[in-house]
ZAMARGU-4260 file (C-alpha; in steps of 0.2 Angstrom, whole numbers, plus 5000, padded with zeros to 4 digits):
<rodrens>
0) 4760/4853/5207 | 4770/4868/5210 | 4788/4868/5203 | 4796/4878/5218 | 4804/4868/5232
5) 4795/4869/5248 | 4797/4858/5264 | 4787/4842/5262 | 4781/4842/5280 | 4770/4857/5285
10) 4766/4852/5303 | 4764/4837/5314 | 4746/4834/5320 | 4739/4824/5335 | 4739/4804/5335
15) 4754/4803/5324 | 4746/4811/5309 | 4756/4822/5297 | 4751/4836/5287 | 4762/4837/5271
20) 4763/4842/5253 | 4758/4829/5241 | 4771/4821/5229 | 4769/4811/5213 | 4769/4795/5224
25) 4753/4801/5231 | 4743/4803/5215 | 4734/4785/5216 | 4730/4787/5234 | 4722/4804/5232
30) 4712/4799/5217 | 4706/4784/5226 | 4701/4794/5241 | 4691/4806/5230 | 4682/4792/5221
35) 4678/4784/5237 | 4670/4800/5244 | 4663/4808/5229 | 4661/4795/5215 | 4669/4789/5200
40) 4668/4805/5190 | 4681/4813/5201 | 4695/4802/5196 | 4700/4810/5180 | 4698/4828/5186
45) 4709/4824/5202 | 4722/4816/5191 | 4722/4831/5179 | 4725/4843/5194 | 4739/4832/5201
50) 4748/4828/5185 | 4743/4843/5174 | 4752/4859/5170 | 4743/4870/5183 | 4754/4873/5198
55) 4741/4866/5210 | 4745/4865/5228 | 4740/4848/5235 | 4741/4845/5254 | 4737/4828/5262
60) 4736/4822/5280 | 4745/4805/5281 | 4744/4792/5294 | 4755/4777/5298 | 4773/4772/5295
65) 4782/4784/5283 | 4769/4797/5284 | 4782/4811/5283 | 4788/4807/5265 | 4778/4808/5249
70) 4769/4791/5246 | 4772/4786/5264 | 4758/4781/5275 | 4739/4781/5271 | 4731/4797/5265
75) 4718/4801/5278 | 4713/4818/5270 | 4717/4829/5256 | 4713/4845/5247 | 4719/4856/5233
80) 4722/4875/5231 | 4720/4879/5212 | 4727/4895/5207 | 4716/4908/5198 | 4718/4926/5192
85) 4701/4933/5196 | 4695/4949/5188 | 4683/4962/5195 | 4677/4975/5182 | 4694/4974/5174
90) 4705/4973/5189 | 4715/4957/5191 | 4716/4949/5208 | 4727/4935/5213 | 4718/4921/5222
95) 4713/4903/5221 | 4700/4890/5223 | 4701/4876/5236 | 4692/4860/5230 | 4693/4841/5231
100) 4691/4842/5250 | 4690/4824/5255 | 4692/4814/5271 | 4693/4795/5274 | 4678/4791/5285
105) 4689/4782/5297 | 4698/4799/5301 | 4683/4811/5302 | 4679/4822/5317 | 4697/4825/5321
110) 4698/4843/5313 | 4709/4837/5298 | 4699/4849/5286 | 4702/4864/5297 | 4721/4859/5298
115) 4722/4858/5279 | 4713/4875/5277 | 4724/4883/5289 | 4739/4877/5280 | 4732/4883/5263
120) 4728/4900/5270 | 4745/4902/5277 | 4753/4899/5260 | 4740/4909/5251 | 4744/4924/5262
125) 4763/4921/5258 | 4759/4921/5240 | 4749/4937/5241 | 4732/4930/5237 | 4717/4942/5239
130) 4702/4930/5237 | 4699/4911/5240 | 4684/4903/5233 | 4675/4886/5237 | 4659/4878/5233
135) 4652/4865/5245 | 4642/4860/5260 | 4630/4874/5266 | 4636/4882/5282 | 4651/4871/5284
140) 4664/4883/5277 | 4658/4898/5286 | 4666/4890/5301 | 4683/4891/5292 | 4681/4910/5288
145) 4671/4910/5272 | 4655/4919/5268 | 4643/4917/5253 | 4651/4930/5241 | 4642/4927/5225
150) 4628/4918/5217 | 4628/4902/5208 | 4623/4906/5190 | 4604/4903/5187 | 4602/4885/5183
155) 4589/4878/5171 | 4583/4860/5169 | 4583/4856/5151 | 4571/4844/5143 | 4580/4835/5128
160) 4564/4836/5118 | 4564/4855/5120 | 4581/4857/5111 | 4578/4862/5093 | 4583/4848/5081
165) 4598/4851/5071 | 4594/4860/5055 | 4606/4859/5041 | 4625/4858/5042 | 4630/4877/5044
170) 4636/4873/5062 | 4645/4858/5067 | 4650/4853/5085 | 4665/4843/5088 | 4676/4838/5103
175) 4690/4851/5106 | 4708/4847/5104 | 4725/4855/5107 | 4724/4865/5091 | 4709/4874/5098
180) 4718/4882/5113 | 4726/4896/5103 | 4708/4901/5097 | 4702/4901/5115 | 4716/4911/5121
185) 4714/4924/5107 | 4696/4927/5114 | 4703/4933/5131 | 4709/4951/5127 | 4692/4955/5119
190) 4681/4946/5132 | 4668/4955/5141 | 4674/4959/5159 | 4658/4965/5167 | 4658/4960/5185
195) 4668/4945/5192 | 4677/4933/5179 | 4692/4922/5178 | 4707/4927/5167 | 4710/4911/5157
200) 4728/4905/5154 | 4735/4891/5143 | 4739/4879/5158 | 4720/4880/5163 | 4714/4876/5146
205) 4726/4862/5144 | 4719/4855/5161 | 4701/4856/5154 | 4707/4845/5140 | 4715/4833/5152
210) 4699/4831/5161 | 4690/4825/5146 | 4700/4809/5145 | 4688/4794/5147 | 4690/4783/5162
215) 4684/4765/5162 | 4674/4769/5146 | 4666/4784/5152 | 4669/4802/5148 | 4664/4812/5163
220) 4668/4829/5156 | 4669/4837/5138 | 4675/4852/5130 | 4666/4855/5113 | 4669/4868/5099
225) 4656/4874/5087 | 4662/4878/5069 | 4654/4887/5054 | 4663/4887/5038 | 4678/4879/5046
230) 4680/4893/5059 | 4676/4892/5077 | 4660/4901/5082 | 4657/4894/5100 | 4662/4882/5113
235) 4655/4874/5129 | 4660/4862/5143 | 4650/4848/5151 | 4653/4841/5168 | 4644/4824/5174
240) 4640/4818/5191 | 4637/4799/5192 | 4628/4796/5208 | 4616/4811/5205 | 4613/4807/5187
245) 4616/4824/5181 | 4625/4833/5167 | 4629/4851/5169 | 4630/4862/5153 | 4643/4876/5156
250) 4642/4890/5144 | 4657/4897/5135 | 4653/4907/5120 | 4640/4906/5106 | 4640/4918/5091
255) 4621/4917/5089 | 4606/4907/5095 | 4608/4894/5081 | 4626/4890/5088 | 4620/4890/5106
260) 4606/4877/5100 | 4618/4866/5091 | 4629/4866/5107 | 4614/4861/5117 | 4610/4848/5105
265) 4628/4841/5106 | 4625/4841/5125 | 4609/4831/5123 | 4619/4818/5114 | 4633/4817/5127
270) 4619/4815/5140 | 4611/4801/5131 | 4628/4792/5130 | 4631/4795/5148 | 4614/4788/5152
275) 4618/4772/5142 | 4634/4770/5151 | 4626/4772/5168 | 4610/4762/5164 | 4599/4776/5171
280) 4592/4793/5165 | 4602/4808/5166 | 4596/4826/5170 | 4602/4840/5159 | 4606/4856/5169
285) 4611/4872/5160 | 4620/4887/5168 | 4613/4903/5162 | 4624/4917/5155 | 4612/4932/5155
290) 4612/4944/5140 | 4619/4931/5128 | 4613/4920/5114 | 4616/4905/5125 | 4604/4913/5138
295) 4591/4914/5124 | 4593/4895/5120 | 4593/4890/5138 | 4577/4900/5142 | 4569/4892/5126
300) 4573/4874/5131 | 4573/4874/5150 | 4564/4879/5166 | 4572/4887/5181 | 4579/4876/5194
305) 4584/4886/5209 | 4601/4882/5218 | 4601/4882/5237 | 4616/4894/5240 | 4630/4904/5233
310) 4648/4901/5232 | 4659/4903/5247 | 4673/4917/5247 | 4686/4922/5259 | 4695/4938/5260
315) 4711/4937/5269 | 4715/4955/5270 | 4701/4968/5267 | 4712/4983/5266 | 4723/4974/5253
320) 4708/4970/5243 | 4701/4987/5243 | 4717/4995/5239 | 4719/4983/5224 | 4702/4988/5218
325) 4705/5007/5220 | 4705/5010/5201 | 4687/5003/5199 | 4681/5011/5215 | 4687/5028/5209
330) 4680/5025/5192 | 4663/5022/5200 | 4664/5038/5210 | 4670/5048/5195 | 4655/5042/5184
335) 4642/5045/5197 | 4632/5059/5204 | 4645/5060/5218 | 4659/5065/5207 | 4661/5082/5216
340) 4658/5075/5233 | 4670/5072/5247 | 4669/5063/5264 | 4675/5048/5274 | 4667/5034/5283
345) 4672/5019/5294 | 4667/5003/5288 | 4666/4992/5304 | 4669/4974/5302 | 4665/4973/5321
350) 4681/4965/5325 | 4692/4976/5314 | 4688/4991/5303 | 4693/5000/5287 | 4693/5019/5285
355) 4688/5025/5267 | 4689/5043/5261 | 4685/5051/5244 | 4687/5067/5236 | 4683/5074/5218
360) 4678/5057/5211 | 4693/5047/5218 | 4695/5036/5233 | 4709/5044/5242 | 4711/5034/5258
365) 4710/5015/5262 | 4717/5011/5278 | 4715/5000/5293 | 4706/5007/5308 | 4699/5002/5325
370) 4681/4995/5323 | 4665/5002/5329 | 4657/4988/5339 | 4639/4996/5338 | 4638/5007/5322
375) 4619/5007/5323 | 4619/5021/5337 | 4628/5034/5327 | 4622/5031/5309 | 4638/5021/5305
380) 4642/5007/5293 | 4644/4989/5299 | 4647/4973/5289 | 4650/4956/5297 | 4667/4949/5291
385) 4659/4934/5282 | 4647/4946/5272 | 4661/4957/5267 | 4665/4947/5251 | 4647/4949/5245
390) 4648/4968/5248 | 4664/4970/5238 | 4660/4957/5224 | 4643/4965/5222 | 4632/4950/5225
395) 4616/4961/5228 | 4624/4979/5230 | 4626/4988/5246 | 4608/4991/5250 | 4603/4974/5244
400) 4615/4966/5256 | 4608/4977/5270 | 4591/4972/5266 | 4595/4953/5266 | 4607/4952/5281
405) 4603/4958/5299 | 4621/4963/5303 | 4624/4974/5288 | 4621/4992/5292 | 4624/5007/5280
410) 4618/5021/5292 | 4620/5038/5284 | 4632/5032/5270 | 4620/5022/5259 | 4622/5034/5244
415) 4641/5032/5243 | 4641/5014/5247 | 4629/5010/5233 | 4640/5019/5221 | 4656/5010/5228
420) 4648/4993/5229 | 4634/4991/5216 | 4627/4974/5211 | 4638/4966/5198 | 4636/4951/5187
425) 4646/4935/5188 | 4653/4924/5173 | 4662/4909/5182 | 4651/4894/5177 | 4664/4887/5165
430) 4679/4891/5177 | 4675/4885/5195
</rodrens>
């Protein structure tokens, strides 16, 4: 939880409900609520986010006597805002991930999730955040100002029998410990920063370790390190879902295909142990990481298993985000066939607008402007606000977005928009 002191009560709600910040006295109640809503696998993760080193902002809606004070009343709803430093093609962007959104079934239908999100969004704006991300129920979070900003990494269903058997002892896979955190942090400066990634910090890695603690005899998450000659050469996270009977393999790094195969073999063992604890089969689902040894191993052992939708993203201030991204946008212009071009356009979000101007391979103007409510008539640019994150983060590229969504119009400016907003990869599977 954040160290800074903030008022406990954020606002009073109807029916005597109180929206407030969570305290240490609320840990057991929040964990119990998440277990009741999502299953036993959530308890350790929630406790790690409540008690761990990350400055997670937890809000609850409390009901009954003493609801205004930490630990008072019954927790009717709760959710967390987890800090992240996003990075798009080398430009750091302050933001967060809102997760563990849970409501007691007795209090559903009262707008409590909307109230929690409004409070989180207000604080995020005060903190200067540029992006908020959440995964979850299809369509639901679009009602709260989110759009589908980037794809879930390609997922493969892995048949344990297809994972190559362990050959020799060159590579050994073991559980990660605190001594491995320094090595993981050393990887960050040289890590590939193509597209959208998360900048990892020690507090986040320590939280990963906390999430691997067994609960009632079951380890729902793992963090494994592969060694060769006593030196780390790869790592991987796994995340289990009990009711669904699934174990997700989240790629970190593998020096070569043999290391990747050994990590996958370790995941098969973890899956077998989980199946024994649950008393039923467990499906192995591996996130792909295109262009890597891990990807070769996944394609060799699995078959594609399409995911239904992308991740939700909210951009609180489009102008602020584009100004922060000016270095990468200018770099794209400077390395394109438009390096000698100059011009301007109005990017209409229908309710508001952004004027962009460029000259000599540099973006020179990013400013708020009145919107054009019907850009189609004059060859202008229109992007619905909930599709703006997909445009900026490069989910499909500008022309790809226009081809997929009816309210995205590039008009006469497709060439420059394709340069400014090309399709970009995402490497977030281990982080969100």
